[in-house]
N, C-alpha and C positions, 0 to 999 in steps of 0.2 A: 504493500500500500504506500502511496506517496503521501508525504506530509503536506499540511496546508502550506501553500506558497503564496508569496505576494505576486500580484500581477505585474508584468513588465510595463514600462511606460508605453510601449507600442500597443500591447493588448488593452491597457486602460483607455488609450485614445480610440481604438477600434470599437470597444464596447460602448463608450460614450457617444460615438458617432451613430451607432445603431439606435441608441436612446433618442438622439436628436432627430433622426430620420423617421422615428415611429409616429407618423402623422395620424395613424388610426388608433392611437392611445386615447382612451376616454378620459374626460376631465372630471376630477372629483368635485362634488358639490353642484355639478351641472349635468353631466351625463349619467352620473350615479351618485348615490349617497349611502355611506356606511354608518353603522352605529356600533362602536367598539365595546361599550359597556364595561364589564368588570375584567380584572386580571385573572386568568385561569390558574387553577392550582396544580399541584404535582399529581401526575397519574403514572404509576409504575407500568412499564412495558408489559403488555399481556393482560392488564386489568381493563375491564370494560365499564368501570364506574367512574364518572367524573362529576364533581359538583358543578352545577350550572351557574356560571357567574354572569350569564347574559340571558335575560328573559326574552328579548326580542331577537329576530334574525340579524345577521351581520349586514345584509343588504336591505336598506329601507326602500331604495328606489334604483332601478336601472332603466335607461332608455332602450327598451327592447326593439324599438324601430331601428335604432342604429345597429343593433346586433343583427337584425334581419337584412338591413340594406347595405352594410359594408361587406363587400364580397368575401373577404377572408374569414370574417366571423360567421357569415351565413354557411359557408362550406364546412367550417370547423364544427359548428353546431350539428350539421347533418351527420358528422362522423361519430358524435358522442354516443348515439344509441346503438352502435354496431357491435358492442362487445359484451361478452359473457363475464359477469362480475368475478366469478370464482376462478382462481388459478387451479390447475389440475383438470380443468374442463376444456377440451379442445375447442379452438375457435374455428368456425367455418366462415369463409369469406365468399360472399355472393358476387356476381358480376356487377350488380348495382353498387355494392360496397367498394369494389375495385374502382369503379367509375368515380365514386365520391372521393376516394383517396387521390385519384389523378386530378380531379377538379380542384381539390384543396392545394395540392402541390403546385399546380399551374397558377393558381391565384396568388399564393405567397411568393412564388419566384418572380412574379410580375411587380412586386412592391419595391420601393426604393431601399427598404431595410435589407431585403434578401439580395437585391442586386449588389449592394455594397458588400454584404457578407461573402457573396460568391466571388467578387473581384478580389477580396482579401485572401480567400482560401486558394484561389488560382495563383496569386502572387506567392503564397507560401508553399506551393507545390502540393497542396492537400486535395484539390479538386480539379477536375478537367474544365477547360474553358468552354467545352461543348455543353450547351444548355440541357440537352437530352441526357447526357451522362451525369450532369449535376442533379437532375431530377431523380434519376435512378439511384444515385448515391443517397439523396434525402429519403427515398423510399426504403432503402436498405437500413439506414440508421434508425428511422422512426416507425416504419410500418411492417418490416419483415417479421413474421411470427417466429417465436422460438419457445423452447421448453423452459418455463420458470420452475415448474414443480412436476414431479413424476405424475403421470396421469394418462389421459386418453390421447393426447396429441399436443400440437403446438398451441400453447395456452396464453401467450402473452406477447406484447410488443412494447417498444419504447413509448409510442404514442398512448397506448392503452394505460400503461402504468402511470405515466407522468400526468397526462391530461384527463383521463377518464377515471382512474382509480380501480383497484382490484381488492379482493379479499383473499386471505390465505386461511385454509381450513375453517372457514366461517368464523374465525376467531380474531382476525387482525386485519386492519385496513393497511393497504400498501399503496403508495403513490397518492394520487388526487391532489396535485399541486396547482391546479388551474382555477382562476377566479370565476370564469364563465360557467364551468361545470359546477363549481361550488354554488353559485347563484341559482342555476337551474335546479340542482338537487334540493337546495333549500326551499325554493318556490314550490317544488312538488312534495315537500314534507319529508324528504328522505334524510336531509342533513339538518343537524341541530347544533348551531354555533354555541360553544361553551364559554368563550372569552379569549382575549389576546394573551400571548405569552411574552413576559418581559422579566428581567431579573428583579427580585424583590425591591419594592420602593424606589427603584432606580429611576424609573420614568414611565411615562404613558405615551404610547404612539399617538399620532395625529390622525384625524379622519380623512386627511388628504394625502396620507402616506401611500406610496405606490408599492411598498413591500411590507408584508406583515408576517409575524409568526402566530399561528392560530391553533386553537384546540377545538375539536368538534367530534360529534358522533355521526356516523353514516350507517343507516339501516341497523341501528342498535349497537354497532361496534365503535369503540373510541379511538381517535387518533390523538395521542398525548400532545404532539406538536407537529405542525406542518408549516414550512416556509412557503409563501406564495407571493408572486407579483399580483398587484391589484390594478385593474384598468388597462394594463398593457395589451397590445394586440397579439394574436397567435403567432404572426410572422416574427415579431420581436423575440418571443421565447424560443421559437425554433431556430432562428438565426444565432442567438446568443449561445444556446446550449450545443448547437452543431459545431460552432467554433471551438468551444471548450473541449468537446469530445474529440475533435480531430487534431487538437494541439498535442495530445498525449496518448501513449499506448498503454498507460497504467490501467490496472483494474479499477482504480478509484483516483479521480483527479479532484483537487480542491484548491480553488484560487480565491484569494482575498483581493477585492477590487473596489474602488470608489466609482460608482456610477451616479451621475447627477449628485444629489446630496446624500446618497446612501452608501455606507460602507457595508459590503456584502461578502459573504462566503458563497461561492458558486460551486456546487458539488455535482459531479457526474460519475456514475458507475457505468462501466463498460460491460456489455454482454456479447463477446465476439465482435462482430462488425456493427453491432447495434447498441443503442442506449439501453441500459438496465434501469437506471433512474437518473433524474436530474432535478435539482431544486435550489432556490436561493435561501440563505439564512441571513436575516438582518442582524448586523453586528452593532451598527450605530447610524444615527442620522445627524446631519451637520449641526443641528441646534441642540443636540444632546448626546450623551453616551448611554448605551444600553447596559 
């Protein structure tokens, strides 16, 4: 395992440029409103009991018209219902689902964020300049199915783990680091937000923060802590974590970087040629220390 490393000046600049180019990022207080409420308590790994420090949902309001009309979000949302929750249960991919994956990759590759990421990866010798090859590479990293658990067949993918979420042995939540999926699951009554995570009495996050550490339950199972970007576009997360993934051959890569006002640890686990998991951990924000 690699230790946590500081991001180079070059990588810091590249990731901040992705942030700057993310014009599909939603604006807090305008496109969505969150309600942070209480600080969540300690939950031991494997326990499914958490004191609820948040009576209300995390998301008070989201402009769902924007989610429907911004192309990358619309294709992203179409993909969310394609997956079997439980690892160990083989996924079957229909031709319709293959088409949805293709449409999503086509849409994100067309954004300024992904064009910039692609150029950078070509310059670093990590990706082909041929756009079809790059799309295939994104497919392999994010959508290729693999065995996460012994069972009937290929039961997982990077996209499913990170953006959709999975359960292991019906006892543990794995992944689910995406705010759009969190919002949709919360709206359907499947997710119950328990409160934000921060070091004791150290500080309180703001409701316009774009990165949070959360505690929640999903279909009765508790996630003690999950780092998540809030309000960012799907293409931003795919671009950011693809770059971190391709930077290293380690089983686990962890990079500390300041993006905008946030000092983050970006964690990526590799599963062969694919992403096993990836998520941000908020370490501090420029007006405070966590």
